[in-house]
C-alpha positions in Angstrom: 0.0 0.0 0.0 1.1 3.6 -0.5 1.2 5.5 2.8 -0.7 8.8 3.3 0.5 10.6 6.4 -2.3 13.2 6.0 -5.2 12.2 8.2 -3.3 9.3 9.8 -3.0 8.3 13.4 0.6 7.7 14.6 2.5 6.6 17.6 6.1 7.6 18.4 8.1 6.0 21.2 10.6 8.0 23.1 8.7 11.1 21.9 9.6 13.8 24.5 12.9 14.9 23.1 15.5 14.5 20.4 14.6 12.5 17.3 11.4 11.4 18.8 10.2 14.9 19.3 11.2 15.7 15.7 9.2 12.7 14.5 6.1 14.0 16.2 6.5 17.5 14.7 7.1 16.1 11.2 4.0 13.9 11.4 1.9 16.9 12.5 3.4 19.0 9.7 2.4 16.4 7.2 -1.2 16.4 8.4 -1.4 13.5 10.9 -4.8 13.7 12.6 -3.5 12.4 15.9 0.0 11.6 17.2 0.5 9.6 20.4 3.7 10.5 22.2 4.8 7.4 23.9 6.9 8.2 27.0 7.7 6.9 30.4 6.3 10.0 32.1 3.4 11.6 30.2 4.0 14.9 32.1 7.2 15.4 30.1 5.2 15.8 26.9 5.0 19.6 26.7 4.4 20.2 22.9 0.9 21.0 21.8 -1.1 18.8 19.5 0.2 15.5 20.9 -1.6 12.8 22.9 0.6 11.7 25.7 0.7 7.9 26.3 2.5 6.2 29.1 4.9 3.7 27.5 8.1 2.2 28.9 9.1 -0.1 26.1 10.8 -2.5 28.6 7.5 -2.9 30.5 5.4 -5.6 28.9 2.2 -4.6 30.8 2.6 -1.0 29.6 3.3 -2.1 26.1 0.1 -4.2 26.1 -1.9 -1.3 27.6 -0.6 1.1 25.0 -1.7 -1.2 22.2 -5.2 -1.3 23.7 -5.3 2.5 24.2 -3.9 3.4 20.8 -5.9 0.9 18.8 -6.5 3.5 16.0 -2.9 3.9 14.8 -1.8 3.3 11.3 1.9 4.4 11.8 4.2 3.1 14.6 7.6 4.7 14.9 10.0 2.8 17.2 12.3 5.5 18.2 13.0 4.9 21.9 16.7 4.2 22.4 19.5 4.5 24.9 23.2 4.4 25.0 25.6 4.2 28.0 27.3 0.8 27.7 30.9 0.1 28.8 34.1 0.3 26.8 35.0 -2.9 25.0 37.7 -4.1 27.5 36.5 -2.8 30.9 33.4 -1.7 32.9 30.2 -3.2 34.0 28.0 -4.9 31.4 24.9 -3.5 33.0 24.7 -0.6 30.6 25.1 -3.0 27.6 22.2 -5.1 28.9 20.1 -1.9 29.2 20.8 -1.0 25.6 19.7 -4.4 24.5 16.6 -4.2 26.6 15.5 -0.8 25.2 16.9 -0.7 21.7 16.3 -4.4 20.7 13.8 -6.1 23.0 11.8 -2.8 23.4 11.4 -2.5 19.7 10.5 -6.2 19.5 7.8 -5.8 22.2 6.2 -2.7 20.7 6.3 -4.1 17.2 4.7 -7.4 18.2 2.0 -5.7 20.2 1.1 -3.2 17.5 1.3 -5.6 14.5 -2.3 -6.7 14.8 -3.4 -3.1 15.4 -1.8 -2.1 12.1 -3.4 -5.1 10.4 -6.8 -4.2 11.7 -6.4 -0.6 10.4 -5.4 -1.6 6.9 -1.7 -2.4 7.2 -0.1 1.0 7.7 3.6 1.3 8.5 6.2 0.5 11.1 9.3 2.7 11.2 12.3 1.7 13.2 15.0 4.3 14.0 18.2 2.4 13.4 21.8 3.8 12.9 24.8 3.6 10.7 26.1 1.6 13.7 23.7 -1.2 12.6 26.3 -2.1 10.0 29.7 -1.1 11.3 31.3 -1.7 14.8 32.1 1.3 16.9 35.1 1.1 19.1 33.8 3.8 21.4 30.3 2.4 21.7 30.6 -1.3 21.0 27.4 -2.4 22.9 25.3 0.3 21.3 26.4 -0.8 17.8 25.6 -4.4 18.7 22.1 -3.5 19.9 21.5 -1.5 16.7 22.8 -4.4 14.6 20.3 -6.7 16.4 17.6 -4.2 15.8 18.3 -4.1 12.1 18.0 -7.8 11.9 14.7 -7.6 13.8 13.5 -4.9 11.4 14.2 -7.2 8.4 12.4 -10.1 10.1 9.3 -7.9 10.7 9.4 -6.7 7.1 9.1 -10.3 6.0 6.5 -11.3 8.6 4.2 -8.3 8.1 4.3 -8.3 4.3 1.2 -10.3 3.9 -0.9 -8.0 6.1 0.2 -5.0 4.0 2.4 -3.3 6.5 5.3 -1.2 5.2 8.4 -1.7 7.5 10.9 1.0 7.2 14.5 1.1 8.6 15.9 4.6 9.1 19.7 4.8 9.3 21.7 7.8 10.2 25.1 8.8 11.6 25.6 11.1 14.6 22.5 13.3 15.2 22.6 16.5 17.2 20.7 15.3 20.3 21.4 14.6 24.0 22.4 11.0 23.1 25.4 12.3 21.2 26.1 15.4 23.2 29.7 14.2 24.1 30.6 13.3 20.5 33.0 15.6 18.8 32.1 14.7 15.2 29.9 16.2 12.5 26.2 15.8 13.3 23.0 16.1 11.4 19.8 17.7 12.7 17.0 15.6 14.2 14.5 17.4 12.0 16.4 16.3 8.9 16.2 12.7 10.1 12.4 12.9 10.7 11.8 14.6 7.4 13.8 12.0 5.5 11.7 9.3 7.2 8.5 11.0 6.2 9.7 11.1 2.6 10.5 7.4 2.8 7.0 6.7 4.1 5.4 8.7 1.3 7.6 6.9 -1.3 7.0 3.4 0.1 10.7 2.9 0.7 11.8 0.1 3.0 15.1 1.7 3.9 16.0 5.4 4.4 19.7 6.5 4.4 19.7 9.9 5.9 23.2 11.2 5.4 26.3 10.7 3.2 28.3 8.7 5.8 25.4 6.3 6.1 25.2 5.9 2.3 28.9 5.3 2.1 28.9 2.6 4.8 25.8 0.9 3.2 27.6 0.7 -0.1 30.8 -0.6 1.5 28.9 -3.7 2.9 29.3 -5.4 -0.5 33.1 -5.0 -0.3 35.7 -6.4 2.1 36.4 -5.6 5.7 39.4 -3.3 4.8 37.0 -1.1 2.8 34.3 -1.1 5.4 36.6 -0.1 8.3 38.9 2.2 6.4 39.7 5.3 8.5 37.8 4.0 11.5 
């Protein structure tokens, strides 16, 4: 099916700041009739025009309750994500486990819960906020990259599983984005609004994969080459 954002009902997880907030604003700008802002604390949703929805993606009961409450959605954007894992050779693994719980298992839980909702509403679309780190290891953030790689595989699995019900599954990949998540990174960054707008364009054009910036396009192209090419200058 060809997506039409205008008049749609959407849900964005991790919607109170950063890329999640940018997603909510882009959806409204494209004419979405209702946008659920899925957050752990609904009081943190301060922007007008949004419908706050309590949703901790690691809490199975909250995920199930959200699917019952937002049973009118046709677009689900899995944006909630965290970083904060250890370095590769030292530090507690608790942060790495948290990254997997939110970035991977959280996306899985929300996608599983909302798949029948999307089917009941005509198929719709599921958008997963991934990363260039889905494809290439990061020496500084090894566990974050691992969680995004797992999330990419999961996205591909859902694309296959939901094809018959007419759900478009979109993976959005980007390099460093100018948000709190990358505040301590001293590298070129793109704007959260640019990520969200690229995702909207992908939805409207029925694209299963959105490559937001040049570094992401370069890494994606290098996957067909050898390891030397993929990890050059890294």
